[in-house]
C-alpha positions in Angstrom: 23.4 26.5 -7.9 21.1 28.3 -10.4 19.9 31.7 -9.3 16.1 32.3 -8.9 14.5 33.7 -12.0 13.1 37.2 -12.2 9.6 37.6 -10.7 6.9 36.9 -13.3 4.4 39.7 -13.9 0.7 39.0 -13.9 -1.1 38.0 -17.1 -4.8 38.2 -16.0 -5.2 34.5 -15.5 -7.8 34.9 -12.7 -9.5 38.0 -14.1 -13.1 38.2 -12.7 -12.7 35.2 -10.3 -13.1 35.1 -6.6 -10.7 33.2 -4.4 -10.6 31.8 -0.9 -7.2 30.8 0.6 -6.5 29.1 3.9 -3.3 29.6 5.9 -2.7 32.8 3.9 -0.9 34.9 6.5 2.8 35.0 7.1 5.5 34.8 4.5 4.9 31.3 3.0 3.1 29.9 0.0 -0.3 31.0 1.1 0.6 34.7 1.2 2.5 34.5 -2.0 -0.5 32.9 -3.6 -2.8 35.7 -2.3 -0.5 38.3 -3.8 -0.3 36.4 -7.1 -4.1 36.1 -7.3 -4.5 39.9 -7.0 -1.8 40.4 -9.6 -3.6 38.0 -11.9 -6.9 40.0 -11.7 -9.0 38.2 -9.0 -12.1 40.3 -8.4 -12.4 39.3 -4.7 -10.1 37.6 -2.3 -10.7 36.1 1.2 -7.7 35.3 3.3 -8.2 32.8 6.2 -5.7 31.9 8.9 -5.6 30.8 12.6 -3.1 33.6 13.6 -5.0 36.9 14.0 -1.9 39.2 14.2 -0.3 37.7 11.1 -3.6 37.7 9.3 -4.1 41.4 9.9 -0.5 42.2 8.9 -0.9 40.2 5.7 -4.1 41.9 4.8 -2.6 45.3 5.5 0.4 44.6 3.2 -1.9 43.5 0.4 -4.3 46.5 0.8 -1.3 48.9 0.7 0.0 47.2 -2.5 -3.4 46.8 -4.1 -5.5 49.7 -2.8 -8.4 49.0 -5.2 -8.7 45.3 -4.4 -11.8 43.7 -2.8 -10.1 41.9 0.1 -11.4 40.3 3.3 -9.8 38.4 6.2 -11.3 35.8 8.5 -10.0 33.7 11.4 -10.4 30.0 10.9 -9.1 26.9 12.5 -9.6 24.1 9.9 -9.7 21.5 12.6 -13.0 22.9 13.9 -16.0 22.1 11.7 -18.1 25.1 12.9 -15.3 27.5 12.0 -14.9 25.9 8.5 -18.7 26.2 7.9 -18.7 29.9 9.1 -15.7 30.7 6.8 -17.3 29.1 3.7 -20.7 30.7 4.3 -19.1 34.1 4.8 -16.9 33.8 1.8 -19.8 32.7 -0.4 -21.9 35.6 0.7 -19.2 38.2 0.6 -17.9 37.2 -2.9 -21.2 36.3 -4.4 -19.9 32.8 -4.9 -16.3 31.4 -4.5 -14.8 30.4 -7.8 -11.5 29.1 -6.4 -10.6 27.5 -3.1 -6.9 27.0 -2.3 -6.3 24.6 0.6 -3.0 25.7 2.0 -3.4 24.9 5.7 -0.9 22.3 6.9 1.3 21.4 9.9 4.6 19.7 9.9 7.3 18.8 12.5 10.2 16.4 12.9 10.0 13.4 15.1 11.1 9.7 14.8 8.2 7.4 14.7 9.1 5.4 17.8 9.3 8.7 19.8 6.1 10.2 18.4 3.0 10.5 20.6 -0.6 9.9 19.5 -1.2 13.7 20.0 1.7 14.6 17.7 0.6 12.2 15.0 -3.1 13.2 15.2 -2.4 16.9 15.3 -0.5 16.8 12.0 -3.2 14.6 10.4 -6.0 16.7 11.6 -4.6 20.0 10.2 -3.0 18.8 7.0 -5.4 16.0 5.9 -8.7 16.4 7.8 -8.6 20.2 7.5 -8.3 19.8 3.7 -11.2 17.3 3.8 -13.4 19.7 5.8 -12.8 22.6 3.6 -13.4 20.6 0.4 -16.6 19.1 1.8 -18.0 22.5 2.7 -17.0 24.1 -0.5 -18.1 21.3 -2.8 -21.6 21.7 -1.4 -21.6 25.2 -2.8 -19.7 24.5 -6.1 -21.4 21.3 -7.2 -25.0 22.7 -7.3 -23.9 25.7 -9.4 -21.8 23.4 -11.6 -18.6 25.5 -11.5 -15.5 26.0 -9.4 -11.9 24.9 -8.8 -10.1 23.6 -5.8 -6.3 23.5 -5.5 -4.8 21.5 -2.6 -1.2 21.9 -1.3 0.4 18.5 -1.0 4.1 17.7 -0.8 6.6 15.5 -2.5 6.8 13.7 0.8 3.5 12.1 -0.2 5.7 10.2 -2.7 9.1 9.8 -1.2 10.6 9.0 2.2 12.3 11.2 4.6 13.3 10.4 8.2 11.3 12.0 11.0 8.5 12.9 8.6 6.1 9.9 8.9 3.1 11.9 10.2 3.5 14.7 7.6 4.2 12.4 4.7 1.2 10.2 5.6 -1.0 13.3 5.7 0.2 14.6 2.4 -0.1 11.2 0.7 -3.7 11.3 2.0 -4.2 14.8 0.5 -3.1 13.3 -2.9 -5.5 10.4 -2.7 -8.3 12.7 -1.4 -7.7 15.0 -4.4 -7.9 12.2 -6.9 -11.0 10.6 -5.5 -12.9 13.8 -4.9 -12.0 15.0 -8.4 -13.8 12.1 -10.0 -17.0 12.9 -8.0 -16.8 16.6 -8.7 -16.1 16.2 -12.4 -19.7 15.1 -12.9 -20.7 18.8 -12.1 -17.8 20.4 -14.0 -15.8 21.2 -10.9 -12.1 20.6 -11.0 -9.8 19.5 -8.1 -6.0 19.3 -8.4 -3.0 19.5 -6.1 0.5 20.9 -6.2 3.4 19.0 -4.6 6.3 21.3 -3.7 9.6 19.9 -2.4 11.2 22.8 -0.5 10.1 26.4 -0.8 12.2 28.9 1.1 10.5 31.3 3.5 11.1 32.9 6.9 9.1 30.5 9.0 10.9 27.5 7.5 14.2 29.1 8.1 13.2 29.7 11.8 12.0 26.1 12.4 14.7 24.2 10.4 18.4 24.1 10.6 20.5 25.9 7.9 22.4 22.6 7.4 19.1 20.6 6.7 17.8 23.3 4.4 21.0 23.4 2.4 21.1 19.6 2.2 17.5 19.5 0.9 18.1 22.3 -1.6 21.2 20.6 -2.9 19.1 17.6 -4.1 17.0 19.8 -6.4 17.6 19.9 -10.1 18.5 23.7 -9.9 20.5 23.2 -6.7 18.2 25.6 -4.8 14.8 25.6 -3.0 11.9 27.2 -4.8 10.8 30.7 -4.2 7.4 30.7 -2.6 6.0 32.7 -5.6 7.2 29.9 -7.9 4.9 27.5 -6.1 2.1 30.2 -6.2 2.5 30.4 -10.0 1.7 26.7 -10.3 -1.3 27.1 -7.9 -2.6 30.0 -10.0 -2.2 27.9 -13.2 -4.2 25.1 -11.7 -6.9 27.6 -10.6 -7.1 29.2 -14.0 -8.9 28.3 -17.2 -5.6 27.3 -18.8 -5.8 24.0 -16.9 -9.4 23.3 -17.9 -8.7 19.7 -18.8 -6.7 18.9 -15.6 -8.5 17.3 -12.7 -7.4 14.7 -10.2 -3.8 15.6 -10.9 -0.9 16.2 -8.5 1.7 18.4 -10.1 5.2 18.1 -8.8 6.7 21.5 -8.5 10.2 20.2 -8.2 12.6 17.5 -9.5 11.8 15.2 -6.5 8.7 13.4 -7.9 8.0 9.7 -7.7 
């Protein structure tokens, strides 16, 4: 197994840009992306999450680390249209216009298809796919008229490849990929870019609590480097897609692993 590389310092990739990130609390990809955005010079950052305590803790950590940053936190359940509208309207006003939206909200779980209830299926679809749709729809109504903006969606390699007990999650993430491609063509007419990142396995505390060590080790062993990604390695790809360095990329799904189709 190859060891994780040293943490990469910021290079100002998002200097002067404002960013809105969903599901940004906790210890996962969303929080790592929030930290990376500040390290890369974002002028304003709005964190959204459904978990109030974790959101306040995340905001506190970032304010302690970046005391001069312009940072705000808002509760939002992406399955509720009114909350999505309130979040986008607030972020627009507070930042003076959102330059980058990162759709990180998602919900997983493990269940064989024949044992899966309608409720379990629909819950995963509603958060992971419909939530991404709602956020994109609301944000594009702001970005398209001003003819600028970037959206980065968090997909998964399970949108391409099969895994037992992941039918609902894989279907949702395949939907996110298709949604990204189709919406990107519409948004391109106004100069707005939409891309997605497809991680395989990124190690963080929540994942370790909800999955067995045996399963995580098995999944990590399939990777080219023999390890799961650090969450900040996925955040780096998200920031690249959000930055001007990816100005000719739209409608793309970048596989952040060796497990692509």
